[in-house]
C-alpha positions as CSV (number, residue, x, y, z in Angstrom):
1,M,-189.5,50.6,-47.2
2,S,-187.7,48.8,-50.0
3,G,-191.0,47.6,-51.5
4,L,-192.4,51.2,-51.4
5,R,-189.2,52.5,-53.1
6,E,-189.5,49.9,-55.8
7,R,-193.1,50.8,-56.5
8,W,-192.2,54.5,-56.6
9,R,-189.3,53.7,-59.0
10,L,-191.5,51.7,-61.3
11,K,-194.2,54.4,-61.3
12,A,-191.6,57.0,-62.2
13,M,-190.2,54.9,-65.0
14,R,-193.7,54.4,-66.4
15,T,-194.5,58.1,-66.2
16,I,-191.2,58.9,-68.0
17,Q,-192.0,56.3,-70.7
18,E,-195.5,57.7,-71.3
19,R,-194.4,61.4,-71.4
20,A,-191.6,60.4,-73.8
21,L,-194.1,58.6,-76.1
22,D,-196.3,61.7,-76.0
23,L,-193.4,63.8,-77.2
24,F,-192.3,61.3,-79.8
25,D,-195.8,61.0,-81.2
26,E,-196.1,64.8,-81.4
27,R,-192.7,65.8,-82.7
28,G,-190.9,62.7,-83.9
29,F,-188.4,60.5,-82.1
30,G,-185.3,62.3,-83.4
31,A,-186.5,65.8,-82.5
32,V,-187.0,65.1,-78.8
33,T,-184.2,65.4,-76.2
34,I,-183.7,63.7,-72.8
35,E,-184.0,67.1,-71.2
36,E,-187.4,67.7,-72.7
37,I,-188.6,64.3,-71.7
38,A,-187.4,64.9,-68.1
39,A,-189.2,68.2,-68.0
40,A,-192.5,66.7,-69.2
41,A,-192.2,63.9,-66.6
42,E,-191.2,66.4,-63.9
43,V,-188.0,64.5,-63.1
44,S,-184.3,65.4,-63.5
45,P,-182.4,64.4,-66.7
46,S,-180.1,62.4,-64.5
47,S,-183.1,60.3,-63.3
48,V,-184.0,59.5,-67.0
49,Y,-180.4,58.5,-67.7
50,R,-180.2,56.4,-64.5
51,Y,-183.4,54.5,-65.2
52,F,-183.0,54.1,-69.0
53,G,-179.5,55.0,-70.1
54,T,-180.5,56.3,-73.5
55,K,-183.5,57.7,-75.3
56,E,-183.8,54.4,-77.1
57,G,-183.9,52.6,-73.8
58,I,-187.0,54.6,-72.8
59,V,-188.9,52.9,-75.6
60,V,-187.5,49.3,-75.3
61,A,-187.5,49.0,-71.5
62,D,-189.9,46.4,-70.2
63,E,-190.5,44.2,-67.2
64,F,-188.7,41.1,-68.6
65,D,-185.4,42.9,-68.9
66,R,-185.5,43.9,-65.2
67,M,-186.5,40.4,-63.9
68,S,-184.2,38.8,-61.4
69,L,-182.9,35.3,-62.1
70,E,-185.4,33.8,-59.6
71,T,-188.3,35.6,-61.1
72,L,-187.2,34.6,-64.6
73,K,-187.2,30.9,-63.4
74,D,-190.8,31.3,-62.2
75,F,-191.7,33.1,-65.5
76,L,-190.2,30.6,-67.9
77,D,-190.8,26.8,-67.8
78,P,-187.7,25.5,-69.6
79,G,-189.6,22.3,-70.4
80,D,-192.3,24.3,-72.2
81,P,-190.9,27.8,-73.0
82,I,-193.4,28.3,-75.9
83,G,-196.3,27.7,-73.5
84,S,-194.7,30.1,-71.0
85,L,-194.3,32.8,-73.6
86,L,-197.9,32.4,-74.9
87,Q,-199.2,32.5,-71.4
88,A,-197.3,35.7,-70.7
89,V,-198.5,37.4,-73.9
90,R,-202.1,36.4,-73.3
91,A,-201.9,37.8,-69.7
92,Y,-200.5,41.0,-71.1
93,E,-203.2,41.4,-73.7
94,S,-206.0,40.5,-71.3
95,A,-204.9,42.8,-68.5
96,P,-207.4,45.6,-67.8
97,E,-206.7,48.9,-69.5
98,G,-204.2,51.0,-67.5
99,T,-202.5,48.0,-65.9
100,S,-199.5,45.9,-66.7
101,G,-201.0,42.7,-65.6
102,S,-199.6,43.3,-62.1
103,E,-201.2,44.3,-58.8
104,D,-200.3,47.9,-59.4
105,A,-203.4,48.7,-61.4
106,G,-203.5,52.1,-62.8
107,E,-199.8,52.8,-62.6
108,G,-198.5,51.2,-65.8
109,P,-198.5,52.2,-69.4
110,Q,-198.9,48.7,-70.6
111,T,-202.3,49.1,-72.2
112,E,-203.0,47.8,-75.7
113,Q,-202.8,51.4,-77.0
114,S,-199.5,51.9,-75.2
115,A,-198.1,48.7,-76.6
116,W,-198.9,49.9,-80.1
117,R,-197.3,53.3,-79.5
118,R,-194.1,51.6,-78.3
119,V,-193.9,48.8,-80.8
120,R,-194.2,51.0,-83.9
121,Y,-190.9,52.7,-82.9
122,F,-189.2,49.3,-82.8
123,F,-189.7,49.2,-86.5
124,A,-189.8,52.8,-87.6
125,E,-186.6,54.0,-85.9
126,P,-183.3,52.1,-86.8
127,S,-181.6,53.1,-83.5
128,V,-184.6,51.8,-81.5
129,R,-184.6,48.5,-83.5
130,E,-180.9,48.1,-82.7
131,A,-181.6,48.6,-79.0
132,V,-184.4,46.0,-79.1
133,H,-181.9,43.6,-80.7
134,A,-179.5,44.2,-77.8
135,N,-182.3,43.5,-75.3
136,L,-183.2,40.3,-77.2
137,D,-179.6,39.1,-77.2
138,R,-179.4,39.6,-73.4
139,A,-182.7,37.8,-73.0
140,S,-181.4,34.9,-75.0
141,Q,-178.2,34.7,-72.9
142,R,-180.3,34.5,-69.8
143,I,-182.7,31.9,-71.1
144,A,-180.2,29.5,-72.7
145,P,-178.7,28.2,-69.4
146,L,-182.2,27.5,-68.1
147,I,-183.0,25.4,-71.2
148,A,-179.7,23.6,-71.1
149,A,-180.2,22.8,-67.4
150,T,-183.1,20.5,-68.3
151,G,-180.5,18.1,-69.9
152,E,-182.8,17.6,-72.9
153,L,-180.6,19.7,-75.2
154,T,-176.9,20.4,-75.5
155,E,-175.5,23.8,-74.6
156,T,-175.2,24.6,-78.3
157,Q,-178.8,23.5,-79.0
158,A,-180.0,25.5,-76.0
159,R,-178.3,28.6,-77.2
160,V,-179.7,28.2,-80.7
161,T,-183.3,27.5,-79.5
162,A,-183.1,30.4,-77.0
163,N,-182.3,32.7,-79.9
164,A,-185.1,31.2,-82.0
165,L,-187.5,31.9,-79.2
166,V,-186.7,35.5,-78.5
167,F,-186.0,36.6,-82.1
168,G,-188.9,34.5,-83.3
169,Y,-191.1,36.5,-80.9
170,F,-189.7,39.7,-82.3
171,A,-190.5,38.5,-85.9
172,A,-194.1,37.6,-84.9
173,L,-194.4,41.1,-83.3
174,E,-193.2,42.7,-86.4
175,Q,-195.8,40.8,-88.5
176,W,-198.5,41.9,-86.0
177,Y,-197.3,45.5,-86.5
178,L,-197.2,45.3,-90.3
179,D,-200.7,43.9,-90.4
180,G,-202.0,46.9,-88.4
181,G,-202.3,45.4,-84.9
182,D,-205.9,44.3,-85.3
183,R,-205.5,40.7,-84.2
184,P,-204.1,39.6,-80.8
185,I,-200.3,39.4,-80.6
186,A,-200.7,35.9,-79.1
187,D,-202.2,34.7,-82.4
188,Y,-199.0,35.7,-84.3
189,V,-196.7,34.2,-81.6
190,E,-198.6,30.9,-81.6
191,E,-198.5,30.7,-85.4
192,G,-194.9,31.7,-85.7
193,M,-193.7,29.3,-83.0
194,R,-195.5,26.3,-84.4
195,P,-192.4,25.0,-86.3
196,L,-190.5,25.0,-82.9
197,R,-193.1,22.9,-81.1
198,S,-191.4,19.6,-81.9
199,I,-188.3,20.7,-79.9
200,W,-190.4,20.6,-76.7
201,P,-193.1,17.9,-76.9
202,S,-194.6,19.2,-73.7
203,S,-195.5,22.4,-75.6
204,H,-198.2,20.4,-77.4
205,H,-200.1,20.2,-74.1
206,E,-200.4,24.0,-73.9
207,H,-204.0,25.1,-74.2
208,P,-205.3,28.5,-75.3
209,A,-206.7,30.6,-72.6
C-alpha cells in the first residue's frame, strides 16, 4: 500500500504543478493564489501547502530534492559527479513526452515543454529564483559529504566543488534559457562544466550518449 500511496502522492503533485503553470502562464505568477491553484487541481489548499509549502515551491519542486540519501548515492557517482549529472540530464531530455524518465509514464509533467514552462519562472520571477537558490544550497549540502567521503578532496574542497557543481548547473541552465532553449540542456551543462573536469580525472572517461 505504501508504494501505491507514493504513486498517488506524486501524481497529485504533478497535477498541481501543471495546473499552477497553466494559471501562471495565463494570468501571471503574482496574480494567482494557492486557493485558485488548489481549485484548478481539484485538491484542498492544505494539500498544496503540505506538498509544496509555498507558491514558489510549486515551480521549483523536483525529484532530486525529494531523493532519499540512499537514492542520492545511487544517482551520484562521487568519483565522477560531472558524468553523473550529464547522464541524468540526457536521460531527462530523452524521456518520451509525458514522462519523467521513470516507469510512471504518462503521469509526469517533465516533458521538454513543461521544463521550459517551469524554467522561465526561475529567471523571470525574483521570488522563484530565490527559492531555486535555497534548493541548490540544500543540494550542495547533501552532495558535499559524498564527495568528501572519497578521500580525494578535503572537506573544504568538497564543499566548494559541490557548490560549483550545483550552481554551475544553474548557470548553464540560465544560458540555455537566455538562448531560447533550442539546443539540448546537456550541451550547455557539458560546456559549462568543462573547466571542472580536472578535479575528477575519471570524468574524462564519460562518453556522450
